[in-house]
C-alpha positions, -999 to +999 in steps of 0.1 A: -170+083-070-150+102-044-139+098-008-160+116+018-129+135+030-094+142+016-077+108+022-041+096+023-028+061+029+009+065+037+023+030+039+052+006+038+033-019+018+020-023-018+029-055-036+045-088-028+072-085-054+085-120-048+054-134-066+051-135-104+029-117-111+032-093-082+005-099-055-014-067-046-017-060-009-052-057+006-044-020+010-057-015-026-091-029-017-091-007+014-082+023-007-110+016-032-135+012-004-125+047+010-130+060-026-166+051-024-163+014-034-170+018-072-177-014-091-148-008-114-124+015-095-099+036-115-064+032-101-034+051-115+002+040-108+030+066-106+065+054-104+085+086-109+108+076-080+122+048-100+126+069-132+094+053-145+111+019-148+092+000-174+095-034-157+077-020-126+050-005-148+045-038-166+044-057-132+017-033-120-005-040-149+001-078-146-008-076-109-043-064-117-048-082-150-075-105-138-093-080-116-121-055-119-097-026-114-094-001-143-056+005-143-035+032-158-002+048-152+014+082-154+050+084-167+070+116-168+102+102-184+111+113-209+079+131-214+043+126-201+025+096-215-009+113-213-019+145-231-035+162-200-020+152-167-045+170-145-075+156-164-062+121-162-055+122-125-088+140-116-105+111-133-091+085-109-105+069-078-071+061-063-036+073-072-008+050-060+028+062-058+055+036-059+088+033-040+121+049-051+138+082-045+115+107-028+140+135-035+140+128-072+103+123-075+095+156-057+119+175-080+103+161-112+068+165-099+074+202-091+089+207-126+057+194-141+033+211-116+022+177-104+025+189-067-004+213-073-024+188-093-021+161-066-031+186-039-063+194-059-070+157-065-067+151-027-090+179-018-116+167-043-117+132-029-093+112-050-076+088-025-038+093-025-016+064-014+018+049-018+047+029-005+080+041+009+089+071-011+053+071-021+044+074+015+068+100+029+062+124-001+028+135+014+044+147+046+062+180+052+095+162+061+110+128+068+141+106+063+154+093+030+183+074+016+180+093-018+215+106-013+230+073-003+232+076+034+201+082+055+194+120+059+165+142+069+146+161+042+123+190+049+107+199+015+080+173+012+046+182-003+033+191+032-002+178+028+004+162+062+021+185+087+043+159+103+076+141+097+076+105+085+099+075+085+094+043+066+115+012+070+114+021+107+132-011+119+163+002+102+158+039+108+144+041+143+175+056+160+181+081+132+145+093+131+143+096+169+175+116+169+162+139+142+130+146+162+150+150+194+174+176+179+146+195+162+159+187+127+124+172+121+091+179+138+070+153+156+058+125+133+048+090+124+067+059+114+059+025+098+075-009+097+074-029+065+038-040+060+022-012+080+005+020+070-013+051+082-048+063+073-053+101+074-086+120+068-076+155+059-046+161+082-061+140+110-047+106+118-074+080+117-059+045+121-028+023+116-032-006+092-012-037+083-011-065+058+010-089+078+017-100+114+039-079+137+040-048+114+040-018+137+032+019+134+043+046+158+039+082+168+071+100+178+068+131+199+095+155+212+090+164+249+097+197+267+129+183+282+143+174+247+137+137+249+113+118+226+085+094+233+075+066+210+039+055+211+031+021+195-003+026+177-030+001+176-029-016+142-059-030+122-050-061+102-064-059+067-082-090+055-069-106+023 
């Protein structure tokens, strides 16, 4: 099965990690529906941004233990856990990238050629999604705390030709200033619990898995100011 068009879900949601086991957000069901709604969807978890922390990988498997989802993961530390990365990822319906350091995950992905593999998967209909670092990685630029303080970065994968900010409630002024100064291009931002659905490079809709989670379009105007448009948000059903 494959999505009808190249699809990305760039979100600030994924799991309720306060639950034991983790509770998956309805965004996963939405992702599987976009992938053609297979009866046993194949979902691969990538957690490069946390250094492939084993506790997170175990929690991912536990979260789907009693479901119809066929789960797997890709680790790159200290070496790949699958013999053929490209073949494994091309065989998925959905690839989900976890939170962590976007700067570190991009560096490791490029060293392994994963940037090109993921682009090919995206173009062939594998739904790409992720949370936080796993969201901003798909854009050409954004903001990150990978260095400690919040900074702009401009070497994202570039599948989506915009800037991106997650955790927007804490990063609103910084992101707006970056767009205003030209350090970052126009872009999108999400609060915790919100996400963005893109078909190809076209924005389709904002989604959420909780009340009051917002998504926004930030645009630099000719006079150097920025406008912030609150997007209509579709609440996903649990």
